[in-house]
N, C-alpha and C positions, 0 to 999 in steps of 0.2 A: 157607519155609517152616519154617526153624526158628523163626524170631519165631511163628509160627501155632501150631507145638507147642511153644512154651516152652522151648526146647531152646537151650542155648550155639551148638552149630554143626550146620549139615547138608550134606554136600558134594554139590554139585550139578552137573549137564551139560544145557548148554543145544544141541539141536542145530535149528542155522538149515538147512534143506534148500533151496537156491537162492531163487527166486523164491515159496517155499511157505511158510506161519506155521512159528514155531519149537515145539520141543517139549523141555520141560525134565522131565529124570528127577531126583529126589531121593531120598539115601539117609537113611533116620532110624532112629538107633540111641540106643536110652535104657537103661541096665543099672537104673534106676527104674522105668522106662514112665512113665505120661502118668498119676500122680493127679489130677487136676485136667482138669476139660474142657478142650479146645483152644480157643485166641480164635476169634474169628469171622475169616473170613479175608473179604480185598477182594473183594466181590460182582462177577462177570463171566461174561462167556459161555464158560465153558471146561469141562471134565471132567476129575475126578484120578479115576485110576485106581489103585488101591492093591493090590498083592503084598505080602501078610507073609510072612517069614522065619521069625518063631516064632508060634506059636500064641496065642490067646486068654490072658490071665490065670485061674486057676484060676475066679475066681469071672463070668468072662463080662469082657464088652465092652461099654459104654456108647458109643451113637449117635444124637446127634440130627440130624434132617432137618425142614429148615422148623420146628425147634423142636417137632416130635413125637421122642418120645424113643421108644427100642428097644433092645431087649437083646441080644448073642448068646452063649451060653451056651457055646458051642463054635464059635470061629473056626479052623478049622486054619492049619498054617503052609502055605503055596501056594496057599490060598485068594484070592477076586477078589473084590475091593471097587469097583463103579463108580459115582462121584457124580456131578450136577451143581453146579458152584458158584453158581450161581442159588439152589440149596436153603439154601445155608448150612449145610454140613454139620459138625457138630462129633462130638469122638470123648472117650473118657476110659478106659486101660487101664490098671488097677495094676501089671503085671507086666511084664518088659522086654518092650522091642520090638525090630525088626528089619524095618524096612519099606521096600519100595519104591515111591517114587509116584513114577508120568507124569501131567505137567499136559499135556492138549492142549488147546488152544485152538477154539473152536469155527469157526472160520475152517480149523482142520486139517482138520477134519471134513466141514465144505463142501466144499476142497478134495478130499480121499480120494471123496465121492460124487461130486462132478463129473468125476473123472480114471473113476472105473467108470459112468460114464453110468446111475449110482443114483440115487433120488429121497434128495432133502437129510433130514436128521431133523429131526422138528419138536422134541420131546420125548424125553427121557430119565428114566423112572419108576424107580425103584429102590422096592423093596417089602425091608421089612424084618419076616423072622419066623426060622422055625429057619435058613433060609441067605437069600444075599440073592439075589435075582433082579430083575435088571432088563428092562425093555422098550424099544426104539428103537424109534419112530415118527417 
């Protein structure tokens, strides 16, 4: 994740719950923010959940999903963003960042829905507008 966000380091914790797929939690901190668009992340069948501990920069935060650009003028501390890594999400935030990322493999979501005897999640679609809304189908 540090390489993806162009940071020198980003402490991570990987949780491996028995026979279930692992979950990675990464704490990203940068006083200078992310002035350049983040690198492309390796495509995969995973979901990333973002929990910002700081709000977006004064001029907002830029987000690209499937190479479509969107801008969040107000991204509050404590807000939540959920992104399907298959859509190559990338971001730029010129202000300081203090974010926690949860990386959930698709297999983890499948194990969760199987344990709950619920339907598997086929698609995760995030709509970018004034706020992030996600549809799970």
